[in-house]
C-alpha positions, 0 to 999 in steps of 0.5 A: 904290188907287194903290199897287196899280196896279203890280201890275195888269199882272202880275195880268192876265198870271197870270189869262190863264196860268190861263185857258189852263191850265184849258182845256188841262186840260179838253181832256185830261180830255175826250180821256181821256174819249173814249179810255175810252169806246172802251175800255168799248165794246171790252170790252163787245163782247168780253164774254160775254153772260148765257149765257156766250157771246162777244158777237155784235159782235166785229167789229174796228174799222177803225182797228185792222185791219192793212193787207192784205199785197201778194201777191208774184208767184212766179217759175218754177222754173229750167229749167221747160219752157213749155207749147209745149215740154211739148206738143211731147214728148207725144202724148196729151192728157187730155180733161176731166183724164182718165176715172176709173172709166170716167167722162169729163169729170169734171174732178175730182182723182182723174181728174188723179192716175190719169192722171199716174200713167200718164204723162200730162203734157198735160191739158185742162180744161173751165171754167165760171162759178159763180153768183158769177162764179168759175172752176171745172172743170166740163163742164156743169151737168148735173143728178145729178153734184152734189146740188142742182146743174143748169143751173137751179141753178148754184152758187156757188163755195163750194157747188160745192167743198163738194159731192163729184162723184157722191158720190165725186170731188173738184171743183176750182176754178181756183185748185186747178188753178193750185196743182196745177200748181205741185205738178206742174211737168211738166205743162201745161194746155189750156183749154176755156172753152166760150163764144164770147160776148164778155161771158162770155169776158171774165168768164171770163178776168178771173176767171182772171187774178184767181185767179192774181194772188191766189196770185202764181202768174201765171207759170203761164200759161206752162204754159197753152194757151188754146183760141180758137174764133174770130178774134173770141174770140181778139181779146177774150181777147188784149186782156185778157192776151196768153197765149204759147200758143194753139190754134185749135179748130174745134168751134164754127167752123162749119168745112166741112171743105175744104182751102181752109177749113183753109189759111185757117185755118192762115194766120190761126194763122201770122199771130197766132202760134197754135201749132196747130189742133184738130178732130174726129178725123172731120175730119182728112185727111192732105192737111192735113199739107202745108198745116199744115207750110207755115204752120208749125203742128201739128194736134190731134184730139179725141176718140179712145179706141181705140188703133189709131185714135190710132196711125193719126192720129199716123202720118198727121200728127196731133201728138197726140190728145185722149182719155178713157182712153189713156196713153202706153203704149197708144201704145207710150210709153216707160216711163221716161215713167211716173212712180210710182203717185200714184193715192193722191196729195195730198188737196185739204188737201195742195196747197191753201193 
């Protein structure tokens, strides 16, 4: 046996190498088995069932999902006017996107297209939250306008968009509005978000800001004028996001109608850089004009549908009037301010991505 002793060390090394190779081969076989099992599972999920239908579980595994694309913020077109610049040129603000077929505050696509074709370039919109906390254009949740929708049955965003208004008109979400603004770069929007409660205000404006981010259209807020109804609401909104253009609207303010009260609100606007005050037409007094000029603000009145009343207000110092039906031509506006007939303009699919 001694003569074999010199080979003992070599044999031990060879044996150790063989063991390591066996362990490595086992690992490879095990890994191949796992991959084969995953492949067979995917094939089984995608295979037709007994009725020839696609398997029910066709969800792509998370490890195969592509990474979400980052939305790139778009830039405003060169030379695009701001909301304040557009508003300064106009005397008409279409209330609720303008009436259509003699029905007001529908906030629908058809109303916008009709008013735009008549030369209107400033549009007020009413905003509401859906049940799933998305912002849509709607004055209130009155029953009868959309099937199954009422104050007691607020719809989700999907339910709201799939039901025509009065079986005829196209409802719009806030994202739809942003896409319209991108399509029509010569318009500006005045918001009417209705509520002053801080919690609801926060929900509304956070949802609006998120909608803009999702589309990469945050620059369009430069063409929006945000209506606020109290100093508290202004603080809540401005802390969420500083908008360049605000209007202080008095209908929910408890305004007593005195010159002193108007001067107090005008001073607040001057201090905060708010461009103007909106009030009921019946509240306007020509004496307010001098106070407004002293504080560097302008005044708007709502809602005016008689041409002679609108002209009288404008001549006495009001900058522009909210209206359901009036157009620039009703006030002696220039024909060149009126665009082509867009009353049969884009449907939802033409401007919604």
